[in-house]
C-alpha positions as CSV (number, residue, x, y, z in Angstrom):
1,M,-16.5,-10.2,-12.4
2,S,-14.3,-7.3,-11.4
3,K,-10.5,-7.7,-10.9
4,R,-9.0,-7.5,-7.4
5,A,-7.3,-4.1,-6.8
6,Y,-5.2,-2.6,-4.0
7,L,-4.4,0.7,-2.4
8,Y,-0.8,0.8,-1.0
9,I,1.2,3.1,1.1
10,L,5.0,2.9,0.8
11,S,7.5,4.6,3.1
12,N,11.3,4.9,3.3
13,Q,13.4,3.4,6.0
14,N,13.1,6.3,8.4
15,N,9.4,6.7,7.7
16,A,9.7,10.3,6.5
17,V,8.2,9.7,3.1
18,L,4.7,8.5,2.3
19,A,3.9,7.4,-1.3
20,M,0.5,6.0,-2.1
21,G,-1.3,4.7,-5.1
22,S,-3.4,1.8,-6.5
23,C,-2.7,-1.3,-8.6
24,V,-4.3,-4.5,-9.7
25,N,-1.4,-6.9,-8.9
26,L,0.2,-5.8,-5.6
27,K,2.7,-8.6,-5.6
28,A,4.0,-7.7,-9.0
29,F,3.9,-4.0,-8.4
30,L,6.0,-4.4,-5.2
31,A,8.5,-6.8,-6.7
32,D,9.1,-4.3,-9.6
33,S,9.2,-1.3,-7.2
34,R,11.7,-3.0,-4.9
35,K,14.1,-3.4,-7.9
36,K,13.7,0.3,-8.9
37,V,13.7,2.1,-5.6
38,K,15.9,0.7,-2.9
39,G,14.8,1.2,0.7
40,M,11.1,1.6,0.2
41,K,8.8,-0.6,2.3
42,L,5.1,-1.4,2.2
43,V,3.6,-0.1,5.4
44,Y,-0.1,-0.3,4.6
45,Y,-2.5,-1.7,2.1
46,E,-6.2,-2.3,1.5
47,N,-7.8,-4.5,-1.1
48,F,-10.9,-3.8,-3.2
49,Y,-12.9,-5.6,-5.9
50,D,-12.2,-3.1,-8.6
51,L,-9.5,-0.5,-9.5
52,E,-12.0,2.4,-9.5
53,E,-12.9,1.8,-5.9
54,A,-9.2,1.6,-5.0
55,Q,-8.4,4.8,-6.9
56,A,-11.3,6.6,-5.1
57,R,-9.9,5.6,-1.7
58,V,-6.4,6.8,-2.7
59,G,-8.0,10.2,-3.6
60,E,-9.8,10.2,-0.2
61,L,-6.6,9.5,1.7
62,K,-4.6,12.1,-0.3
63,R,-7.0,14.8,0.8
64,Q,-6.5,13.8,4.5
65,A,-3.8,15.5,6.7
66,R,-0.5,13.7,7.1
67,Q,-1.4,13.0,10.8
68,E,-4.5,11.1,9.8
69,K,-2.5,8.9,7.4
70,L,0.1,8.3,10.1
71,A,-2.7,7.3,12.5
72,L,-4.2,5.0,9.9
73,I,-0.8,3.2,9.4
74,D,-0.2,3.1,13.2
75,S,-3.6,1.5,13.8
76,L,-2.8,-1.5,11.7
77,N,1.0,-1.6,11.6
78,P,2.2,0.1,14.8
79,G,5.9,-0.8,14.2
80,W,5.8,0.3,10.6
81,K,7.3,-3.1,9.6
82,D,7.7,-3.9,5.9
83,L,4.6,-5.9,4.9
84,W,6.3,-7.3,1.8
85,E,6.7,-10.8,3.2
86,E,3.0,-10.9,4.1
87,V,2.0,-9.8,0.5
88,S,4.6,-12.1,-1.1
89,N,2.9,-15.1,0.6
90,M,-0.6,-14.1,-0.5
91,Q,-2.5,-16.2,-3.0
92,L,-4.0,-14.5,-6.0
93,G,-7.4,-13.1,-5.2
94,E,-6.8,-12.7,-1.5
């Protein structure tokens, strides 16, 4: 059975920066990132059944124009709130 994987998009406090990537353990990745880079927030994520699928989606999004990425984030997180609390309460495998 494949491991659960995630695509994430992080932004800074004024929403000027978009950083995206993929990982297997979103909770652990974000906990570590929050220690290393202050002020970054999780504004969007998707979950997948394997890392290759998540990485392919990251590649797809990276080829899109910035406006398309902003529209994607706005469609699911219009206030660009930090989704850390939502993720930190997730059970493994969600």
